[in-house]
C-alpha positions as CSV (number, residue, x, y, z in Angstrom):
1,M,7.0,2.1,7.0
2,D,7.6,-0.8,9.2
3,T,4.5,-3.0,8.4
4,K,5.6,-5.4,10.8
5,E,5.1,-3.2,14.1
6,N,2.3,-1.4,12.4
7,G,0.2,-4.4,11.8
8,M,-0.4,-3.4,7.9
9,K,0.3,-7.0,5.9
10,A,0.2,-6.6,2.0
11,S,1.6,-9.5,0.6
12,P,-0.5,-11.5,-1.2
13,Q,-0.7,-14.5,1.0
14,D,-2.0,-12.0,3.2
15,L,-4.2,-10.2,0.7
16,Y,-5.1,-13.2,-0.8
17,G,-5.3,-16.0,1.6
18,D,-6.8,-19.3,0.6
19,N,-7.0,-17.9,-2.7
20,L,-3.8,-17.5,-3.5
21,N,-3.2,-20.8,-5.4
22,R,-5.7,-19.6,-7.6
23,Y,-4.3,-16.2,-7.8
24,K,-0.7,-17.4,-8.7
25,Q,-2.9,-20.2,-11.2
26,W,-4.0,-17.6,-13.1
27,N,-1.1,-15.1,-12.8
28,S,0.8,-18.1,-14.5
29,A,-1.9,-19.2,-17.7
30,H,-2.0,-15.6,-18.4
31,N,2.0,-14.4,-18.4
32,I,1.8,-12.3,-15.7
33,T,4.9,-11.4,-13.8
34,P,5.7,-9.3,-10.3
35,Y,6.9,-6.5,-13.1
36,N,3.2,-6.4,-14.9
37,D,0.8,-7.9,-11.9
38,S,-1.8,-4.4,-11.8
39,V,-4.0,-6.2,-10.4
40,Y,-1.7,-6.9,-6.8
41,E,-0.5,-3.9,-7.3
42,R,-3.8,-2.2,-6.6
43,D,-4.7,-4.3,-4.0
44,F,-1.8,-3.4,-2.6
45,R,-2.2,0.5,-2.8
46,Q,-6.0,0.0,-2.0
47,K,-4.1,-1.4,1.4
48,V,-2.2,1.1,1.9
49,I,-4.7,3.9,1.1
50,K,-6.9,2.1,4.1
51,F,-3.9,2.1,6.5
52,L,-3.5,5.6,5.7
53,Y,-6.8,7.0,5.9
54,E,-7.3,5.4,9.4
55,N,-8.1,7.4,12.2
56,K,-5.2,6.2,14.4
57,V,-1.6,7.7,15.8
58,K,1.2,6.2,13.2
59,L,4.5,6.0,14.6
60,Y,6.7,7.7,12.2
61,K,10.1,7.1,12.0
62,S,12.5,10.1,11.1
63,T,16.6,9.3,10.7
64,T,17.2,12.9,11.9
65,E,14.6,13.2,15.1
66,G,14.0,9.8,16.3
67,N,10.3,8.1,16.6
68,M,7.6,10.0,16.5
69,L,4.0,9.7,16.9
70,V,1.4,11.5,13.9
71,K,-2.1,11.7,13.5
72,L,-2.7,12.2,9.3
73,M,-4.7,14.9,8.1
74,N,-6.0,16.5,5.0
75,I,-4.8,13.0,3.1
76,S,-4.5,13.2,-0.8
77,F,-4.2,10.8,-3.5
78,T,-4.0,12.2,-7.1
79,P,-3.4,9.5,-9.9
80,N,-0.6,10.5,-12.7
81,N,-2.3,10.8,-16.1
82,T,1.0,10.3,-18.0
83,L,1.3,7.1,-16.3
84,S,-1.6,5.2,-17.2
85,R,-3.0,6.2,-13.9
86,H,-0.8,3.5,-11.8
87,I,1.7,6.2,-9.9
88,Y,-0.2,8.3,-7.4
89,S,1.2,11.7,-5.9
90,F,0.4,12.0,-1.7
91,T,0.0,14.6,0.2
92,C,-0.7,14.9,3.9
93,T,-0.4,17.4,6.7
94,A,1.0,15.5,10.1
95,Y,0.7,16.5,13.3
């Protein structure tokens, strides 16, 4: 997914805006690194889920078939319980 083309911005700056310094200070004070930052992971996942559930046509880039316009239907996210529900399985039907 090319976030520049589809307008989905999900960097910490984009997600937290004016609160970015407070977010960084909290992480620093609590020894939270990019490798164990579950708050950012959750916020990023929610942003992706919101993007996928939008009722808009999306551009799908395939190396073998080129660019295609698709609309996602029957979207489903299922958390993996053995991985503390951090990893999700994603299924959908693309038309």
